C-alpha positions in Angstrom: 3.4 36.4 26.8 0.3 37.1 28.9 -2.5 34.7 29.3 -5.9 36.5 29.3 -8.4 34.5 31.3 -12.1 34.7 30.2 -14.1 33.3 33.0 -17.5 33.0 31.3 -19.9 32.4 34.1 -22.6 35.0 33.7 -25.4 35.4 31.2 -25.1 35.0 27.4 -23.9 38.5 26.5 -21.7 38.9 29.5 -19.9 35.8 28.2 -19.8 37.1 24.5 -18.6 40.5 25.5 -15.9 39.2 27.8 -14.7 37.0 25.0 -14.8 39.8 22.4 -12.7 42.0 24.7 -10.1 39.2 25.1 -9.9 38.4 21.4 -9.6 42.0 20.6 -6.5 42.3 22.8 -5.0 39.0 21.7 -5.0 40.4 18.1 -3.0 43.4 19.2 -0.8 42.3 22.1 1.4 39.3 22.7 -1.1 37.2 24.6 -3.2 34.1 24.4 -6.8 33.4 25.5 -7.9 30.9 28.1 -11.7 30.4 27.9 -13.5 28.9 30.9 -17.1 28.4 29.9 -19.1 26.9 32.7 -22.8 26.0 32.2 -24.9 27.3 35.1 -28.4 28.6 35.9 -27.7 31.8 34.0 -26.6 30.1 30.8 -27.1 26.3 30.9 -25.4 25.4 27.6 -22.0 24.6 26.2 -19.9 27.0 24.1 -20.1 24.4 21.3 -23.9 24.4 21.4 -23.8 28.0 20.1 -20.5 28.4 18.3 -18.2 26.3 16.1 -15.0 28.1 16.9 -12.0 25.9 17.8 -11.0 28.1 20.8 -9.3 26.0 23.4 -11.6 25.5 26.3 -10.8 24.9 30.0 -12.8 24.1 33.0 -12.2 25.7 36.4 -10.2 22.7 37.6 -7.7 22.5 34.8 -7.4 26.2 34.1 -4.5 28.2 35.5 -5.4 30.6 38.4 -5.0 34.3 37.5 -2.1 36.1 39.1 -3.8 39.5 38.5 -7.5 40.4 38.4 -8.5 43.8 36.8 -11.8 45.2 37.9 -13.7 48.5 37.2 -14.6 50.9 40.0 -13.3 51.8 43.4 -11.4 49.4 45.7 -13.4 47.2 48.0 -12.7 44.3 50.3 -11.8 41.0 48.5 -12.3 37.5 49.7 -10.0 36.0 47.1 -6.2 35.9 47.5 -5.7 36.9 43.9 -4.2 40.5 43.7 -6.8 42.9 42.3 -6.2 46.1 40.4 -9.1 48.5 40.4 -9.4 51.0 37.5 -11.9 53.8 37.6 -12.4 54.0 33.8 -11.8 50.4 32.9 -14.3 50.7 30.0 -11.8 52.5 27.9 -10.0 50.1 25.6 -6.8 52.3 25.6 -6.6 52.1 29.4 -6.7 48.3 29.4 -4.2 48.0 26.5 -1.8 50.1 28.5 -2.3 48.0 31.7 -1.7 44.8 29.8 1.4 46.2 28.1 2.9 47.3 31.4 2.0 44.5 33.8 4.6 41.8 34.5 1.9 39.3 35.6 1.6 36.2 33.5 -2.1 35.3 33.9 -4.6 38.2 33.8 -8.3 38.1 34.2 -10.4 41.2 33.3 -13.7 41.3 35.1 -15.8 43.5 32.9 -19.0 42.1 31.1 -19.4 45.2 29.0 -17.7 45.7 25.7 -14.9 48.3 26.0 -15.7 51.6 24.4 -13.1 52.3 21.7 -13.5 48.8 20.1 -14.8 49.6 16.7 -18.3 48.2 16.1 -17.2 46.6 12.9 -14.3 44.9 14.6 -16.6 43.6 17.4 -19.0 42.3 14.8 -16.2 40.6 13.0 -15.1 38.9 16.2 -18.6 37.7 17.1 -19.4 36.2 13.7 -15.9 34.8 13.6 -16.9 32.6 16.5 -19.0 30.7 14.0 -22.6 31.0 15.1 -24.3 27.6 14.6 -26.1 27.5 11.2 -29.4 26.4 12.8 -29.4 29.5 15.0 -28.4 31.8 12.2 -31.0 30.4 9.9 -33.8 30.9 12.5 -32.8 34.6 12.7 -32.4 35.0 8.9 -35.8 33.4 8.3 -37.6 35.6 10.9 -35.9 38.8 9.5 -37.0 37.9 6.0 -40.6 36.9 6.9 -41.2 40.0 9.1 -39.3 42.5 6.9 -36.9 43.5 9.7 -34.6 46.3 8.7 -33.5 49.8 9.9 -37.0 51.2 9.5 -38.2 48.9 12.3 -37.7 50.1 15.9 -36.1 47.7 18.3 -36.7 47.3 22.1 -35.1 45.1 24.7 -37.0 44.6 27.9 -35.5 42.7 30.8 -38.3 41.3 32.9 -36.6 38.8 35.2 -33.2 39.7 36.6 -33.5 43.5 36.7 -36.6 43.5 38.9 -40.1 44.0 37.9 -40.3 47.7 38.7 -37.1 48.6 36.7 -38.6 47.8 33.3 -41.3 50.4 33.5 -39.3 53.2 31.8 -38.6 50.9 28.9 -42.2 49.8 28.5 -43.3 53.4 28.7 -40.8 54.5 26.1 -42.1 51.8 23.7 -45.7 53.0 24.3 -44.8 56.6 23.6 -43.0 55.7 20.4 -46.1 53.7 19.2 -48.5 56.5 20.1 -46.3 59.2 18.4 -46.3 57.3 15.1 -49.1 54.7 14.6 -47.4 53.4 11.4 -44.2 52.4 13.1 -43.4 48.8 13.8 -41.3 47.7 16.7 -39.6 44.4 17.4 -39.7 43.7 21.1 -37.6 41.0 22.7 -37.8 40.1 26.4 -37.1 37.2 28.7 -40.6 37.7 30.1 -43.5 36.3 28.1 -46.1 38.4 30.1 -44.4 41.7 29.1 -44.3 40.7 25.4 -48.0 39.7 25.4 -49.1 42.9 27.2 -47.5 45.1 24.5 -48.8 42.9 21.7 -52.3 43.3 23.0 -52.0 47.1 23.3 -50.4 47.5 19.8 -51.4 44.4 17.8 -50.5 45.8 14.4 -47.2 47.4 15.5 -45.5 45.0 17.9 -43.4 42.2 16.4 -42.5 39.2 18.6 -40.2 36.2 18.1 -42.3 33.3 19.4 -40.0 31.4 21.7 -42.5 28.7 22.7 -41.4 27.3 26.0 -37.9 28.8 25.8 -38.3 31.5 28.3 -36.4 32.1 31.6 -37.8 30.0 34.4 -38.0 30.8 38.0 -36.9 28.2 40.5 -38.1 28.2 44.1 -38.9 31.9 44.2 -40.8 34.0 46.6 -42.6 37.3 46.1 -39.9 39.4 47.7 -37.0 38.0 45.6 -38.7 37.0 42.4 -36.1 38.8 40.3 -32.9 37.5 41.9 -30.6 36.0 39.3 -29.5 33.1 41.4 -33.1 31.9 41.4 -33.5 31.9 37.6 -32.8 29.2 35.2 -31.9 29.8 31.6 -32.1 26.5 29.8 -29.9 25.7 26.7 -33.0 26.1 24.6 -33.7 29.6 26.0 -30.1 30.6 25.5 -30.3 29.6 21.8 -33.5 31.5 21.5 -31.9 34.5 23.1 -29.1 34.4 20.5 -31.7 34.4 17.8 -33.3 37.4 19.4 -29.9 39.2 19.5 -29.3 38.7 15.8 -32.8 40.0 15.0 -32.5 43.0 17.3 -29.2 43.9 15.7 -31.0 44.5 12.4 -33.4 47.1 13.9 -33.2 50.7 14.9 -32.6 49.9 18.5 -34.3 52.7 20.4 -35.4 51.4 23.8 -33.2 49.6 26.2 -31.7 49.7 29.7 -28.2 51.3 29.5 -27.0 48.6 32.0 -28.0 45.7 29.8 -25.1 43.8 28.2 -27.6 42.2 25.8 -28.7 45.6 24.4 -25.1 46.8 24.2 -24.1 43.8 22.2 -27.1 44.1 19.8 -26.3 47.8 19.3 -22.7 47.2 18.5 -23.5 44.3 16.1 -26.0 46.5 14.1 -24.9 50.1 14.2 -21.6 51.6 13.1 -22.4 54.6 15.3 -23.1 52.3 18.3 -21.1 54.2 20.9 -22.9 57.5 20.2 -26.2 55.7 20.2 -25.3 54.1 23.5 -24.9 57.5 25.1 -28.0 59.1 23.6 -30.6 56.4 23.5 -34.2 57.6 24.2 -34.3 55.5 27.3 -31.0 56.8 28.7 -32.4 60.3 28.6 -35.6 59.4 30.5 
């Protein structure tokens, strides 16, 4: 029996997606999951702060070291002694299933923060909610959705303002503005880790833009300079900001998600949780075409 290692050390949805991938395979192949969830500057909270699942947790000291690491892309120099298998099209679920079925290695780690295409959106949704989202978090999302009448008629937009770099969010912001100008009756829920961006859009379209007030629970910059203000290692996402991000994710999943960066794991997770045609939408989003 294989052990699938989930080394959850990135941002919130990198962790969720990696875990969904592993659980998906564990339900289809003879393998078990080893979850290593380490709080850090990108996600400074415990797994149990967000979820009630009884998954067995390990830390990096007590967990077993992988005997094979599977990564997407072309081969490149490695500093670790662990053998690495590079797969050009690792995103396909069938490719990974074949690799896991064929390998003789006991402990395998798959380094891919995106959900594998081919995983049915309904199945991914079932796995995420099966983790047991804490009731206080779910209630915040449900109350906001009810109070603001969030449904499929409301557009959704995700704007990353911190770790993608300030210039890279311009296409998303422009796409939101175009949609608002094209139909002045449309409402749009905008979520971002950058308070300034949210306020700018709200000032421009006060009757159309819907925001989830996160109070002080925004990403903080620590010891930054003007040239590296976006660098992920210089950001701090507190436990409070991560819980707020999970609320945002649940709200965004109820919208017609139209504007997002195709490289964003957060947007991909929201899309899969809310749209049965998620993979087609992922390929044809209005932003992806710009």
